C-alpha positions in Angstrom: -121.5 109.9 167.4 -123.1 106.6 165.3 -121.2 103.4 165.4 -122.5 101.4 162.6 -121.5 97.7 161.8 -121.9 95.9 158.5 -122.5 92.4 159.1 -123.6 89.2 157.2 -122.4 85.7 158.3 -122.4 84.9 154.7 -119.3 85.8 152.5 -119.4 87.6 149.1 -122.2 90.0 149.3 -120.0 92.9 148.7 -120.0 94.1 152.4 -116.5 95.6 152.5 -117.0 97.3 149.1 -120.0 98.9 150.5 -118.4 100.2 153.8 -115.5 101.6 151.5 -117.8 103.5 149.2 -120.1 104.8 152.2 -116.9 106.4 153.9 -116.2 108.3 150.8 -119.8 109.3 150.5 -120.3 110.4 154.0 -116.9 112.5 153.7 -118.3 113.8 150.4 -121.5 115.1 152.2 -119.5 116.7 154.8 -119.5 114.1 157.6 -116.1 113.0 159.2 -115.9 109.3 159.2 -113.7 106.6 160.9 -113.7 103.3 158.7 -112.8 100.3 161.3 -111.6 97.2 159.9 -112.2 94.6 162.5 -112.2 91.8 160.0 -109.1 89.7 160.5 -109.1 89.3 156.5 -108.4 92.9 156.5 -109.6 93.6 153.0 -111.2 97.0 153.8 -107.4 97.9 154.8 -106.0 96.9 151.6 -108.7 98.8 149.7 -107.8 102.0 151.4 -103.8 101.6 151.6 -101.3 100.8 149.1 -99.1 97.9 149.4 -96.0 99.9 150.4 -97.7 101.4 153.3 -99.3 98.1 154.4 -95.7 96.8 154.4 -94.8 99.7 157.1 -98.1 99.1 159.1 -97.3 95.3 159.1 -93.7 95.0 159.9 -92.3 91.7 161.3 -93.2 91.2 165.1 -95.7 93.5 166.5 -97.9 95.9 164.7 -98.6 98.9 167.0 -100.5 101.0 164.5 -103.4 98.5 163.5 -106.1 97.2 165.7 -103.8 94.3 166.8 -101.4 96.9 168.3 -104.6 98.3 170.0 -105.6 95.2 171.9 -102.0 93.9 172.4 -101.9 94.6 175.8 -104.9 92.7 176.6 -103.5 89.7 174.6 -100.4 89.7 176.7 -102.2 90.4 180.0 -100.4 93.6 180.7 -103.1 96.1 180.9 -105.9 97.9 178.8 -105.9 99.1 175.3 -103.5 101.2 173.5 -104.6 104.4 171.9 -105.4 103.5 168.4 -103.6 104.9 165.5 -105.9 106.4 162.9 -104.3 106.3 159.3 -105.2 109.4 157.4 -107.1 108.5 154.2 -108.4 111.9 153.3 -109.6 115.2 155.1 -112.8 113.6 156.6 -111.8 110.0 156.3 -109.5 108.1 158.9 -108.9 104.4 158.9 -108.5 102.1 161.9 -106.3 99.6 160.1 -106.9 95.8 160.3 -104.4 93.2 161.0 -104.5 89.5 159.8 -103.0 88.5 163.3 -106.5 89.8 164.9 -107.6 86.1 164.5 -105.4 85.3 167.7 -107.9 87.3 169.7 -110.8 84.8 169.2 -109.6 82.3 171.8 -109.2 85.1 174.4 -112.6 86.3 173.8 -114.1 82.9 173.7 -112.4 82.5 177.3 -113.2 86.0 178.5 -117.2 85.7 177.8 -118.2 83.1 180.6 -115.7 84.8 183.1 -117.7 88.0 183.0 -120.3 85.9 184.8 -117.7 85.7 187.8 -117.2 89.7 187.7 -113.6 89.1 186.3 -112.7 92.8 185.4 -110.0 91.4 182.8 -112.7 89.5 181.0 -114.8 92.7 180.8 -111.7 94.6 179.4 -111.3 91.8 176.6 -114.9 91.4 175.7 -115.4 95.2 175.3 -112.0 96.1 174.1 -113.5 97.2 170.8 -115.6 99.8 172.3 -113.3 102.1 173.7 -110.9 101.5 170.5 -113.7 102.9 168.3 -114.5 105.7 170.7 -111.2 106.9 170.8 -110.4 106.6 167.3 -113.6 108.7 166.5 -112.4 111.2 168.9 -109.1 111.7 167.3 -110.6 112.0 163.9 -113.5 114.1 165.3 -115.8 111.8 163.5 -119.5 111.6 163.7 -119.7 108.4 161.8 -117.8 105.2 162.6 -118.4 102.4 159.9 -117.4 99.1 161.2 -116.3 96.1 158.8 -116.6 92.7 160.3 -115.8 89.2 159.0 -118.5 86.8 157.7 -119.0 84.4 160.7 -120.7 84.1 164.0 -117.4 83.9 166.1 -116.5 85.6 169.3 -114.6 88.5 167.4 -117.7 89.6 165.7 -119.9 89.3 168.9 -117.5 91.7 170.5 -117.4 94.1 167.6 -121.3 94.1 167.3 -121.7 94.8 171.1 -119.4 97.7 170.4 -121.8 99.2 167.9 -125.2 101.1 168.3 -126.5 100.0 164.9 -126.5 97.1 162.4 -126.8 97.0 158.7 -127.0 93.6 156.9 -126.0 93.6 153.2 -128.0 90.7 151.5 -127.9 89.0 148.0 -131.0 87.5 146.3 -129.7 83.8 146.8 -130.6 80.9 148.9 -127.4 81.3 151.0 -128.6 84.9 152.2 -132.0 83.3 153.1 -130.4 80.5 154.9 -127.9 83.1 156.6 -130.5 85.1 158.0 -132.1 82.0 159.7 -128.7 81.7 161.6 -128.0 85.4 162.1 -131.1 86.4 163.5 -131.5 84.3 166.5 -127.7 84.6 167.2 -127.8 88.2 167.1 -130.9 88.1 169.5 -129.1 85.8 171.9 -125.8 88.0 172.1 -128.0 91.1 172.9 -129.8 89.3 175.6 -126.7 87.6 176.9 -124.9 91.0 177.1 -127.6 92.7 178.8 -127.4 90.2 181.6 -123.6 90.3 181.7 -123.3 94.2 181.7 -124.4 94.8 185.2 -122.0 92.1 186.5 -119.0 94.5 185.9 -117.1 94.7 189.1 -116.0 98.4 188.3 -118.9 100.8 187.8 -116.5 103.2 186.3 -115.7 101.0 183.4 -116.9 102.3 180.2 -119.3 99.7 178.6 -121.2 99.5 175.6 -125.2 99.1 175.8 -124.8 96.3 173.4 -128.0 97.3 171.6 -126.7 96.5 168.0 -130.2 97.8 166.8 -130.9 96.7 163.3 -131.1 99.6 160.9 -132.1 97.7 157.9 -130.6 95.9 154.9 -129.0 96.7 151.7 -130.0 94.8 148.8 -127.3 93.8 146.3 -128.8 93.2 143.0 -128.1 90.1 141.1 -126.7 90.2 137.5 -129.7 90.3 135.3 -130.6 87.2 133.5 -133.7 86.7 131.1 -134.0 83.1 132.4 -134.4 83.7 136.0 -136.4 86.9 137.0 -139.0 85.0 138.5 -136.6 82.9 140.8 -135.0 86.1 141.9 -138.3 87.9 142.7 -139.3 84.8 144.9 -135.8 84.9 146.7 -136.4 88.5 147.3 -139.9 88.1 149.0 -138.5 85.1 151.1 -135.6 87.4 152.2 -137.8 90.2 153.1 -140.0 88.1 155.1 -137.2 86.3 157.1 -135.3 89.5 157.9 -138.5 90.4 159.9 -138.9 87.1 161.5 -135.5 86.1 162.4 -133.9 89.8 163.0 -136.7 91.9 164.1 -138.9 88.9 165.6 -141.8 90.3 163.6 -144.1 87.7 162.2 -146.3 90.3 160.3 -147.1 89.0 156.7 -145.1 90.8 154.2 -147.0 92.9 151.8 -144.4 95.1 150.5 -141.7 94.4 147.7 -138.1 95.6 147.5 -139.0 99.1 146.4 -141.4 99.9 149.3 -140.1 98.0 152.3 -139.4 100.4 154.9 -136.4 98.3 156.2 -134.7 98.1 152.8 -132.2 101.0 153.1 -131.2 100.5 149.2 -131.0 98.2 146.3 -127.5 98.3 144.7 -126.5 97.4 141.4 -123.1 95.5 141.2 -121.8 98.2 138.8 -119.5 95.4 137.2 -118.5 97.5 134.2 -116.8 100.1 136.5 -115.6 98.1 139.4 -112.3 97.1 137.6 -111.7 100.8 136.7 -112.3 101.7 140.4 -109.8 99.1 141.5 -107.2 100.1 139.1 -107.6 104.0 140.0 -107.9 103.1 143.7 -110.6 105.6 144.2 -114.5 104.9 144.7 -116.5 104.1 141.6 -118.5 107.3 141.8 -115.2 109.5 141.9 -114.1 107.9 138.4 -113.1 110.4 135.6 -112.7 110.2 131.9 -108.8 110.0 132.6 -109.8 106.7 134.4 -111.6 105.1 131.7 -115.0 106.3 132.6 -116.4 107.2 129.3 -119.5 106.6 127.4 -121.6 104.2 129.2 -119.0 103.9 132.1 -119.7 107.5 132.6 -123.5 107.1 133.1 -122.7 104.4 135.4 -120.4 106.7 137.6 -123.3 109.1 137.9 -125.7 106.4 138.8 -123.4 105.0 141.4 -122.9 108.5 143.0 -126.6 109.2 143.0 -127.3 105.5 144.5 -124.7 105.7 147.4 -125.7 109.4 148.0 -129.4 108.1 148.8 -128.1 105.2 150.7 -126.0 107.2 153.0 -129.0 109.7 153.5 -131.1 106.6 154.4 -128.6 105.3 157.0 -128.5 108.7 158.5 -132.2 108.7 158.9 -132.5 105.0 160.0 -129.7 105.7 162.8 -131.7 108.8 164.0 -129.7 111.2 162.0 -131.3 114.2 160.1 -131.5 113.7 156.3 -128.9 115.8 154.5 -130.4 118.2 151.8 -129.8 117.3 148.2 
């Protein structure tokens, strides 16, 4: 089972939309999937679930069928996690629903991390809570792929979410903020990885199921900017800067970049924004590559739908290869 986190501390790069479409594409290719919403903003959950069902999942008081319900015993100091509810989305897609109240977990995790040094078992249960939650959710769904959406920050929730995952994919845009974001993101990831490797042996219970915390970088996905004739050179310069910074900051590789965005082995895909069909997708509440003429996907829109399917299929295959999976035949 692959647990793959999609993370960038810069918002607005299309991360949640990417996870949503990949969940549907992996299912289309025959893989059983759990999409896990560990972002307190819960945008992934709202993409999958209509408002009427959200009202049922988020009643007044406690929310037992969300990620908040899973960790509630830890928050209240009454025990380990609850067995997660997996919301059925499609035959091969299950959702571990997010919750806006998850943000309350931030303080607990910030406090628990240093207490792990003192071999505090309750601290280890808190810091690693997402790991058994994802594992049990995948077992319930019989999933071989877990896609984890996290928020755009470098806080304690994301640290625990990434520790719970084997692989990390970084969506990037061709802008200065993405470049600056990598300068912050790379060193923080390395620090988290090293810190967890030092803490892990201090667990007081040898039977406690702990993640290895490798969060191995599997690559990045380039989100192409809207084309404008007046700034192609700027976009190219930004791409080249980002490619080099990814290697330096995330991989600790100072080798000079000689590739471009089409040949860099760490670039899993270069995706269009598909601005013309995204509104249709949101209205129809389905992935862009599943739009039909009845949804308004006619003419140029229909061609964009076909291109979108091809692009996401190639990306899903690239992710499987990058995370040690076998490439699915075309």
